[in-house]
A tleap script that builds the chain and sets N, CA, C and O, in Angstrom:
source leaprc.protein.ff14SB
mol = sequence {
  NMET THR LEU LEU HIE LEU LEU VAL THR PHE
  GLU SER GLU PHE GLY PHE GLU LEU ASP ASP
  GLU ASP VAL MET ASN ALA ASN LEU ASP THR
  VAL ARG SER LEU VAL ASP LEU VAL VAL ASP
  VAL ALA GLU GLY ASP ARG GLY ALA VAL ALA
  ALA GLY PRO ALA ASN ASP GLY LEU ARG CGLY
}
set mol.1.N position { 196.513 110.929 173.559 }
set mol.1.CA position { 197.094 112.007 172.691 }
set mol.1.C position { 197.825 111.054 171.551 }
set mol.1.O position { 197.544 111.210 170.362 }
set mol.2.N position { 198.539 110.307 171.876 }
set mol.2.CA position { 199.232 109.331 170.894 }
set mol.2.C position { 198.334 108.519 169.900 }
set mol.2.O position { 198.629 108.294 168.726 }
set mol.3.N position { 197.170 108.104 170.556 }
set mol.3.CA position { 196.085 107.386 169.719 }
set mol.3.C position { 195.604 108.582 168.785 }
set mol.3.O position { 195.444 108.178 167.634 }
set mol.4.N position { 195.344 109.848 168.933 }
set mol.4.CA position { 194.989 110.565 168.178 }
set mol.4.C position { 195.823 110.932 166.629 }
set mol.4.O position { 195.361 111.094 165.499 }
set mol.5.N position { 197.182 110.973 167.132 }
set mol.5.CA position { 198.296 111.081 166.215 }
set mol.5.C position { 198.397 109.908 165.362 }
set mol.5.O position { 198.752 110.025 164.189 }
set mol.6.N position { 198.065 108.627 165.951 }
set mol.6.CA position { 198.136 107.454 165.213 }
set mol.6.C position { 197.142 107.550 164.034 }
set mol.6.O position { 197.389 107.440 162.833 }
set mol.7.N position { 195.953 107.781 164.654 }
set mol.7.CA position { 194.609 107.933 163.733 }
set mol.7.C position { 194.857 108.614 162.701 }
set mol.7.O position { 194.687 108.127 161.584 }
set mol.8.N position { 195.338 109.961 162.895 }
set mol.8.CA position { 195.561 110.903 161.987 }
set mol.8.C position { 196.470 110.536 160.778 }
set mol.8.O position { 196.235 110.740 159.587 }
set mol.9.N position { 197.659 109.897 161.395 }
set mol.9.CA position { 198.602 109.345 160.261 }
set mol.9.C position { 198.325 108.111 159.535 }
set mol.9.O position { 198.914 107.836 158.490 }
set mol.10.N position { 197.322 107.258 160.137 }
set mol.10.CA position { 196.722 106.219 159.208 }
set mol.10.C position { 195.768 106.901 158.143 }
set mol.10.O position { 195.763 106.551 156.963 }
set mol.11.N position { 195.088 107.746 158.574 }
set mol.11.CA position { 194.021 108.550 157.415 }
set mol.11.C position { 194.927 108.976 156.605 }
set mol.11.O position { 194.817 108.555 155.453 }
set mol.12.N position { 195.921 109.782 156.856 }
set mol.12.CA position { 196.723 110.347 155.746 }
set mol.12.C position { 197.420 109.231 154.868 }
set mol.12.O position { 197.325 109.242 153.640 }
set mol.13.N position { 198.079 108.332 155.519 }
set mol.13.CA position { 198.686 107.394 154.828 }
set mol.13.C position { 197.807 106.355 153.978 }
set mol.13.O position { 198.131 105.992 152.847 }
set mol.14.N position { 196.824 105.982 154.556 }
set mol.14.CA position { 195.936 104.917 153.757 }
set mol.14.C position { 194.926 105.672 153.105 }
set mol.14.O position { 194.114 104.949 152.527 }
set mol.15.N position { 194.734 106.753 153.018 }
set mol.15.CA position { 193.666 107.665 152.343 }
set mol.15.C position { 192.193 107.467 152.544 }
set mol.15.O position { 191.452 107.140 151.617 }
set mol.16.N position { 191.769 107.677 153.813 }
set mol.16.CA position { 190.405 107.382 154.262 }
set mol.16.C position { 190.352 108.151 155.796 }
set mol.16.O position { 191.325 108.345 156.525 }
set mol.17.N position { 188.951 108.526 156.065 }
set mol.17.CA position { 188.761 109.156 156.982 }
set mol.17.C position { 188.016 108.372 158.077 }
set mol.17.O position { 186.949 107.871 157.719 }
set mol.18.N position { 188.401 108.182 159.351 }
set mol.18.CA position { 187.703 107.411 160.340 }
set mol.18.C position { 186.488 108.332 160.857 }
set mol.18.O position { 186.716 109.478 161.244 }
set mol.19.N position { 185.171 107.785 160.849 }
set mol.19.CA position { 184.197 108.274 161.562 }
set mol.19.C position { 184.243 108.694 162.790 }
set mol.19.O position { 184.566 107.703 163.445 }
set mol.20.N position { 184.087 109.727 163.605 }
set mol.20.CA position { 184.303 110.153 164.731 }
set mol.20.C position { 183.651 109.235 165.949 }
set mol.20.O position { 184.095 108.966 167.065 }
set mol.21.N position { 182.436 108.869 165.295 }
set mol.21.CA position { 181.545 107.785 166.211 }
set mol.21.C position { 182.177 106.659 166.356 }
set mol.21.O position { 182.408 106.274 167.502 }
set mol.22.N position { 182.549 105.967 165.358 }
set mol.22.CA position { 183.206 104.800 165.199 }
set mol.22.C position { 184.392 104.628 166.227 }
set mol.22.O position { 184.470 103.684 167.014 }
set mol.23.N position { 185.344 105.703 166.119 }
set mol.23.CA position { 186.377 105.956 166.976 }
set mol.23.C position { 185.917 106.164 168.341 }
set mol.23.O position { 186.601 105.592 169.190 }
set mol.24.N position { 184.880 106.876 168.779 }
set mol.24.CA position { 184.395 106.798 169.956 }
set mol.24.C position { 183.482 105.688 170.865 }
set mol.24.O position { 183.087 105.710 172.031 }
set mol.25.N position { 183.354 104.782 169.845 }
set mol.25.CA position { 182.465 103.633 169.947 }
set mol.25.C position { 183.506 102.425 170.122 }
set mol.25.O position { 183.116 101.424 170.722 }
set mol.26.N position { 184.533 102.467 169.729 }
set mol.26.CA position { 185.427 101.386 169.366 }
set mol.26.C position { 186.101 101.334 170.919 }
set mol.26.O position { 186.233 102.317 171.648 }
set mol.27.N position { 186.522 99.853 171.267 }
set mol.27.CA position { 187.387 99.723 172.161 }
set mol.27.C position { 188.678 99.425 171.928 }
set mol.27.O position { 189.164 98.310 171.739 }
set mol.28.N position { 189.179 100.408 171.949 }
set mol.28.CA position { 190.839 100.884 171.692 }
set mol.28.C position { 191.689 100.711 172.633 }
set mol.28.O position { 192.574 101.553 172.786 }
set mol.29.N position { 191.606 99.546 173.498 }
set mol.29.CA position { 192.355 99.251 174.564 }
set mol.29.C position { 193.849 98.360 174.291 }
set mol.29.O position { 194.792 98.165 175.059 }
set mol.30.N position { 193.661 97.989 173.093 }
set mol.30.CA position { 195.053 97.163 172.779 }
set mol.30.C position { 195.479 97.440 171.200 }
set mol.30.O position { 194.607 97.773 170.398 }
set mol.31.N position { 196.696 97.304 170.840 }
set mol.31.CA position { 197.204 97.729 169.436 }
set mol.31.C position { 196.326 96.950 168.397 }
set mol.31.O position { 195.941 97.411 167.323 }
set mol.32.N position { 196.054 95.608 168.921 }
set mol.32.CA position { 194.994 94.838 167.988 }
set mol.32.C position { 193.786 95.470 167.605 }
set mol.32.O position { 193.458 95.524 166.420 }
set mol.33.N position { 193.053 95.983 168.573 }
set mol.33.CA position { 191.765 96.736 168.436 }
set mol.33.C position { 191.979 97.950 167.520 }
set mol.33.O position { 191.209 98.327 166.638 }
set mol.34.N position { 192.982 98.423 167.822 }
set mol.34.CA position { 193.113 99.608 166.737 }
set mol.34.C position { 193.522 99.303 165.539 }
set mol.34.O position { 193.293 100.139 164.664 }
set mol.35.N position { 194.151 98.185 165.203 }
set mol.35.CA position { 194.410 97.704 163.805 }
set mol.35.C position { 193.330 97.072 163.368 }
set mol.35.O position { 193.281 97.024 162.139 }
set mol.36.N position { 192.428 96.560 163.936 }
set mol.36.CA position { 191.212 95.820 163.575 }
set mol.36.C position { 190.267 96.991 163.082 }
set mol.36.O position { 189.446 96.836 162.178 }
set mol.37.N position { 190.465 98.189 163.773 }
set mol.37.CA position { 189.505 99.228 163.373 }
set mol.37.C position { 190.041 99.960 162.182 }
set mol.37.O position { 189.223 100.451 161.404 }
set mol.38.N position { 191.193 100.076 161.974 }
set mol.38.CA position { 191.679 100.563 160.670 }
set mol.38.C position { 191.512 99.796 159.573 }
set mol.38.O position { 191.301 100.361 158.499 }
set mol.39.N position { 191.584 98.199 159.654 }
set mol.39.CA position { 191.375 97.370 158.650 }
set mol.39.C position { 189.871 97.100 158.224 }
set mol.39.O position { 189.576 96.691 157.102 }
set mol.40.N position { 188.928 97.371 159.243 }
set mol.40.CA position { 187.531 97.329 159.207 }
set mol.40.C position { 187.076 98.594 158.258 }
set mol.40.O position { 186.257 98.491 157.345 }
set mol.41.N position { 187.687 99.689 158.601 }
set mol.41.CA position { 187.481 101.162 157.722 }
set mol.41.C position { 187.915 101.175 156.557 }
set mol.41.O position { 187.242 101.735 155.692 }
set mol.42.N position { 189.207 100.535 156.215 }
set mol.42.CA position { 189.841 100.469 155.067 }
set mol.42.C position { 189.103 99.625 154.270 }
set mol.42.O position { 188.883 100.041 153.132 }
set mol.43.N position { 188.601 98.394 154.614 }
set mol.43.CA position { 187.763 97.483 153.835 }
set mol.43.C position { 186.167 97.888 153.498 }
set mol.43.O position { 185.368 97.319 152.754 }
set mol.44.N position { 186.023 98.981 154.254 }
set mol.44.CA position { 184.641 99.485 154.063 }
set mol.44.C position { 183.750 98.877 154.926 }
set mol.44.O position { 182.566 99.015 154.619 }
set mol.45.N position { 184.024 98.177 156.024 }
set mol.45.CA position { 183.047 97.392 157.020 }
set mol.45.C position { 182.576 98.645 158.012 }
set mol.45.O position { 181.727 98.467 158.886 }
set mol.46.N position { 183.072 99.642 157.834 }
set mol.46.CA position { 182.594 100.761 158.938 }
set mol.46.C position { 182.330 101.894 158.290 }
set mol.46.O position { 182.626 101.966 157.097 }
set mol.47.N position { 181.759 102.928 158.917 }
set mol.47.CA position { 181.407 104.270 158.359 }
set mol.47.C position { 182.537 105.166 157.954 }
set mol.47.O position { 182.572 106.319 158.383 }
set mol.48.N position { 183.272 104.799 157.317 }
set mol.48.CA position { 184.473 105.615 156.701 }
set mol.48.C position { 184.064 106.355 155.375 }
set mol.48.O position { 183.085 105.999 154.718 }
set mol.49.N position { 184.804 107.318 155.053 }
set mol.49.CA position { 184.472 108.098 154.080 }
set mol.49.C position { 185.991 108.114 153.484 }
set mol.49.O position { 187.019 108.261 154.144 }
set mol.50.N position { 185.878 107.921 152.030 }
set mol.50.CA position { 186.979 107.679 151.295 }
set mol.50.C position { 187.884 109.042 151.037 }
set mol.50.O position { 187.167 110.040 151.108 }
set mol.51.N position { 188.882 109.262 150.835 }
set mol.51.CA position { 189.448 110.502 150.878 }
set mol.51.C position { 190.914 110.274 150.089 }
set mol.51.O position { 191.411 109.160 149.929 }
set mol.52.N position { 191.483 111.461 149.651 }
set mol.52.CA position { 192.683 111.496 149.095 }
set mol.52.C position { 192.992 110.629 147.875 }
set mol.52.O position { 192.111 110.421 147.041 }
set mol.53.N position { 194.149 110.145 147.755 }
set mol.53.CA position { 194.690 109.504 146.415 }
set mol.53.C position { 193.935 107.924 146.523 }
set mol.53.O position { 193.800 107.319 145.459 }
set mol.54.N position { 193.540 107.387 147.567 }
set mol.54.CA position { 192.758 106.155 147.592 }
set mol.54.C position { 191.446 106.168 146.809 }
set mol.54.O position { 190.867 105.153 146.421 }
set mol.55.N position { 190.979 107.608 146.592 }
set mol.55.CA position { 189.663 107.575 146.079 }
set mol.55.C position { 189.806 108.624 144.869 }
set mol.55.O position { 188.947 109.474 144.633 }
set mol.56.N position { 190.983 108.465 144.134 }
set mol.56.CA position { 191.192 109.750 142.934 }
set mol.56.C position { 190.538 108.984 141.582 }
set mol.56.O position { 190.721 109.528 140.493 }
set mol.57.N position { 189.864 107.869 141.637 }
set mol.57.CA position { 189.180 107.496 140.452 }
set mol.57.C position { 189.958 106.558 139.671 }
set mol.57.O position { 189.407 105.695 138.987 }
set mol.58.N position { 191.344 106.702 139.749 }
set mol.58.CA position { 192.307 105.846 139.058 }
set mol.58.C position { 192.643 104.393 139.363 }
set mol.58.O position { 193.129 103.618 138.540 }
set mol.59.N position { 192.373 104.132 140.475 }
set mol.59.CA position { 192.632 102.672 140.826 }
set mol.59.C position { 190.990 101.819 140.766 }
set mol.59.O position { 189.879 102.309 140.973 }
set mol.60.N position { 191.325 100.548 140.443 }
set mol.60.CA position { 190.030 99.692 140.171 }
set mol.60.C position { 189.375 99.482 141.320 }
set mol.60.O position { 188.331 98.831 141.326 }
savepdb mol mol.pdb
quit
């Protein structure tokens, strides 16, 4: 349950949505693996959907 709360917080704070399939397929057994997933999604290396302020068209 804590993992779910962390993922929701990351999505809200960093302005993207994690694809459910990416989360289900990820091996999230360490903090590092969670960080790697978030970084990959934030950099566009996985099936993320931009959302919120990070995709407001005002940033370069």
